[in-house]
Each structure stands twice: as structure tokens, then as C-alpha cells.
N, C-alpha and C positions, 0 to 999 in steps of 0.2 A: 561441556563438549569441546574436544580438542579440534583445533583448526586443521582442516584437511582440504586441500585443493587438488583439482585434477593434475595428474603427472602427465606432461605431454600433451598440452591442451590442443595442438594442431594448429595449422597455419590459418591465416583469415581468409574469409570467404572472398571470391573473386569481386574486386572493386570496392572491397571495404577495409582491408587492413593496410596500414602504411607504417613504416619503422618510425618509432618515436622514443624519446628519452627524455627523463626529468631527473633533476638533481637532488630532489628532497630526500631525507632519509628519516625513517621511523624514529631512530635513536635521537635525531636532533629535532624532530616535530617535522610537520607537514603544512602545507599552505593551507590558509583557511578555506573551508568549502571542500577540501579533499580528504579521501581516506587512502591509506596505503597498507597493503596486506603482505606479509612475507611468510613463506614457509621454508623452515631450515632443512628439512629432511629430504634426501635425494629423490627427485632433483631439486635443488633450492630455487624457488620461485618467487616472482615479485609481481604484484598487482596494484595498479594505481587507478582509483575511481575518482572522477570529477564530473562536472555538469556536461561535458562533451562526450563522456562515455567510459570505456573501461580499456586501460592499457595493460598487458600482461606478457610475461616471457620469463626465460631463465634468468636466474640472478646474475648481474654483471654484463648482460647483453642488452642490445636496444630492444625496446618493447614494442609490440604490435598493438595498434589502436583499433577498437571496436565501437561501433554505436550501440547503445542500449537496445535491447530486443523489444521494448515497448516503452512508451511515455510514462507508463507507472513507475518504472525504476527511476526516472528523473525525479518525478514528485516525491517519491520515497526519500530520495537523497536531499532534496530541498527541505523537506520536513525534518529530517535528522539534524542537518546543519543549522537551521535557523533555531532549533529547539535546545541542543545540548552544548555544554561546554567542551573544549578539548579534552581527550584522554587518550592513554595507551594501555593496551591489554596484551600481556604476554603469556604464553601457554608453552607447555613442553615442545610444541611442534611448530609454533611460529609466533607471529606478533601483528596486531592491528594498531595503527596510529590513526586517530580521528581529529580532524582539524575543524570542529564545530565552531560556530559564531555564537551559539545560544548562551544562556546563563544558568540553565539547569544542569545540576549534577547528575550524570548518568549513573544509576545504581546497578548491581550486577545484572539484573534483569535486563534493564535497557542496553547495556554494554554487550550482553549476549545476543540480544535481538539485533544490533547493528552488525555484530560479527557474523552472525548466521546469514543477514542480508548481503553482506559483501561476499561471502562464499557464494551465494546463490548468484548474484550478479556475474562473478567471474566464471561459474559453470555455465550460465546462460549464453555468454558470448561465445564459448567453445562449442557448446552443443545445440545452440539455437532453442528453439520452442519445445524440442524434445525433453529439455531439462524441467519441464513445467512440474512434474511430481517430485522433484527434487526438494528435500527438507519436509516432507509430509508427515504431519502428526497423526491425524486420523480423518477419514472420510465418512460421511453419514449419507445414507439415501433413504428415502421414505416414499412409498407409494408402489402400486403395482398395475392398476388400471390404466388403460390408454389415456393419455392426456393428464394424468394424475401422478405427479412425482415432485419431489424436492430433493436437492442436493447440496452439501456443504463440505467444504474442504478446509483444514486449518493446518498451518505452516510454522516451522520453527522461526521464520522471520517474524512472526506475529500477525502475519497477513491472514485474512479469512474471505473465502470466496463462495457465494451462494448462487444458485439458479434454481428454475422451477419450469415445469412444463406450462404452466398457467402463464408464463411470460414469454411464450412462444411469440416472435415477430416483434417484441418491444426492443430487441437488441438491435434491429435494423441490419441484421446479418452478421452482427458482431457478437462478441461474447463466446458462447459455446459452439462447438462444430455444427450444431443443428440450428444455429441462428437465435437461440434463447438469450435473453439479456442475463449478463453476469455482473452481480454487484459485489464490490469488494469493500473490506474495511480493516481496520487494524485494531488488535486486541489491547485493551487497557492493561498497564503493567501488572495490576494485581492478578488479573486473569492469565496473563501470559506467564506469571510466575507458577500458577497451578499447572499449566501446560507443561512447563519445563520438569517440573516434579513427577508428573506422570510418565512423560517420555523417558526420562533418566532411570526411573525406578522400575516401571512395569515392562514386561515382556509383551511381544506382539500377540494380538488376538483378533478373532472375527466373532461377531456376535450377531445372531438374528432375532427379531421378537416382532411383536405388534404393537402400535401405537394408537391412541385414541381412547374415546369413551363410549360407553354403551354399546350399540349395535354398529357404530361407525368405527371400524378399527382397520388400519392399514399396516401391511408388512413393512418392517424397516431393517436396515443392515448396517452395522458399524464395523469398519476396519481400522485397526489401532496399530500404527507401526512403531511402536516403542523399541528402545535399545536397552531395556534393563533386563534383570534376570527374574525378578519376583512376577509370580502369577497374580493377575489382578483379582482382588476381592469382588464380591457381588456389589458391595456399597460402592467400590470405585467405578465399576462398569456402570451402574446407575447413574453416577454423578456425570460422567462423560456422555451418556446417552441424554441426560437432561440438558446438558449445556447446548448440545447441537441444535435442537429445535428452537431454543431460546435465541442463539445467534441468528439463526436463519430468519425468525420473525424481525429481529431488530434490522437485518440488512433489507428485508423485504420492504420495511417502512421507509427506505431510503431511496428507493428506486424512483425514477421519474414517474409522476402520476400515480403514486401509492395513495390508496384510499384512506380516509380518516380512521376507519376501524383498525386497519393494519397498524398505523401509527399508535392508536391507543393501546392494541395488544401487546406491541413491542415495548412500549412505555411501561405496562403493568408488568410484564415479564422481568424486565430490568430491575425494577423496584422490588421484586420478590427476592432477588439474588443479592449477594453480597457485593456491593459496589456496581459501577458501570461495567458492562462486557466490553464495549467497544469505544474507543476513543471517538469524540465527535468528528465529523468529515473535516479535513484539512486543519485538524488542531495543531497548535504550536504551544510550546512549553514557554513560560517566561519567569524564571527565577523561583521555580517552586521546588519543594524537595522531590527526589527521585521517587518513582513509585506513588505520587500523590498528585497527579495532574488533575486539577479542577474540571468538573463537567461544563461544557459549553464555551470553554476558552478558544478564541478565534485567533487566526494569525495576524500578525501586524500588515496593515495595507500601506502600500506607498502612497505618496502625494498623488492626488488626481489632477490630471491635465486640465487646465481651464477650458469652460465650455466655449466653443466658438460664437461669436456673436452673429446674429441673423443678419443675413445679407439683404440689404434693401436696394430696390431698383431706383435710380435718381428720377424724380418727377420732372417731365419735360417742361420747359417754359411754355406759356400759352403763345399761339401763334396770332399774329395781328389780325384783327377783325373778328376774333372768336368772342363769344359773351361768356358771362360767368357760369351760365348753364351748361357750357361745355367743358368747364374746368372744375374736377372734382376736389372736395376740400381736402386738405393735407391729412396724412395718415396719423391718427392720434392713438391706435390701439396697440402699438408695438408688434404688429404683424407684418412679416416681410411681404412686399408687394410683387407680384409676379408680372 
């Protein structure tokens, strides 16, 4: 996938854009924790992504700074930076310099994932949340009856988002437009490599079918936005269709309050497929080969602050003339006195 950024991204929204500039160059490396993206074909553009947000603008001119459109992007950046070692990717249309702090070598799949993510971050600050379908690989919907539906979207950035009508109200007014909870995850590199193979090789298609067993069957629809030229074979459509509900079940088991049955179903589904479908939540890579992230690896935690000592009220001295019955014994249980 060649690097393509929006030409003429537009000015900042009121109260958000300020003129900034940075001196780092992709050819000389970038600061740790920073990504720099350049597009060479007219007009030449430069994008700098760091924890404070995204700065972009024409090459050679001061950049305009924007905040991330959601906290998800900051979490993504932190994951990438702490996971992978620095690298630089050059394409016929541009270049990405990645200032990672990790020790894992990013393979072709991981490098493309970060490149696609950087493109998305640049598009989002220009177009706002209207850029949400940007980079969509396929969308899957199941259900037809009122109150019975499941939805899943998979993106070139490796991000997967799932929602369900049965999760209505669980999002507390967040997530989808109708208040459903939306759970997101990130594809394991092995699964993301399969997605890239389908996206690059297969032409777009839409396919409707029914899913289920016995008399319980529900209509489902699959929309695939590939950029290849080859028509998908029946076996390939079946693979994509099988992957969608498996991903949905795995994400369903991650939502707050998920029942044990859903967790067991998701675990069983994952074990029947080749490798793990999704990275564990908040996974960090630590010195492992590319595309071989071990399951269950957790991010390093910083030192915990010391617990505050319980505050004890001083015991007042006995007043003259008072007997022992009016003076309680000293506190020996380690409980704060009130």
C-alpha cells in the first residue's frame, strides 16, 4: 500500500489549531516516541505525530497542531512506541520514520500497520470523526429481528470494532450512535497479514447469506472493500465470513460484565483457528521476533507510589480527677482512630 495523505487538509477548527514547527527530519531520525510522515508528490506534506497530538502542513512551512480525535489514538501510539524498535519505511510516494522505544523488530506486517495508522491519524484531524470509515477492509452484519443484531468492522490499521443490539445501554451513551457499547481490539500480526493479502488481491464484493444451525438461522451481510483485481473465490469468501463472527465473539468476551459462557465460546473459537485472532488487551511486545507476539504478554508497569500511612488521631491526655474507667486502653489493632 503506497502512502497517500490528503492534499489540502484544510485549516484547524476554531480554538484548536496553533502554528508549530519541529526540527527533526526522517532522514536523520526522529525523537523517541514520535512518528514523522512525509509525502513527496504534489503538494509535498509533512505530518508529525507525538503524544500531544498531530501536527501537519505543507513541506517547508510551519505545521498546524491538532489534538487526537479520541483517546484511542493516544493509546495506540503508546502501544506502538513501547513495543517496537525504531525504523524507517520508504515508498515511491513518501516516507515514515518511527521513533520507537521498544526492542521488538517490526516486520513487514507491523510496519504497514503503523504506516496505515499514521495515515488514519492525519486524516482524522483533517476530517474529524467523518473519517471513521477510512481504511475499512470489511464490515459484517448479522440479524434481522428487532433487538437482534451483531456488527463488526475491520480496518487496515489492524483495529477491529464490534457492537451488538444486545449491548444496548451498556455503553452509557457512548460507543455507537444509538448508545450501544462498542468494543475494540487489535488483530494479531498473523491475522493482520491475512487481511492485507485479501485486501491487496481481491476486488470489492458484497455477499448476503444466512448463519446458524437447524431452525435458528439469521440473515447476514458481508461488505468487502478490497483494492485488488481478482474476483474472490467461494473458499475465500467463506474464510472471511467465518473470521467475522469469531472476532465478534472474542471481543464480546472482553466487554465489561461479559458472562463466563461468552468467554468460553470465544476461547474455544480462538483455539480452533490458526493462532490467536486478537492481541491481548494492552499488549506490549518485549524483544520477541516480529509477528510472533506471545499470548498473554502484559505491558510493563511503572513503580507504584508508596501507600500512605493511616492517619491516627492523637490520644488526649487524661484530665485530672478522671479514673481509669474513663480512659480507654491504647489502640493496638492498627486501625485509625476517629
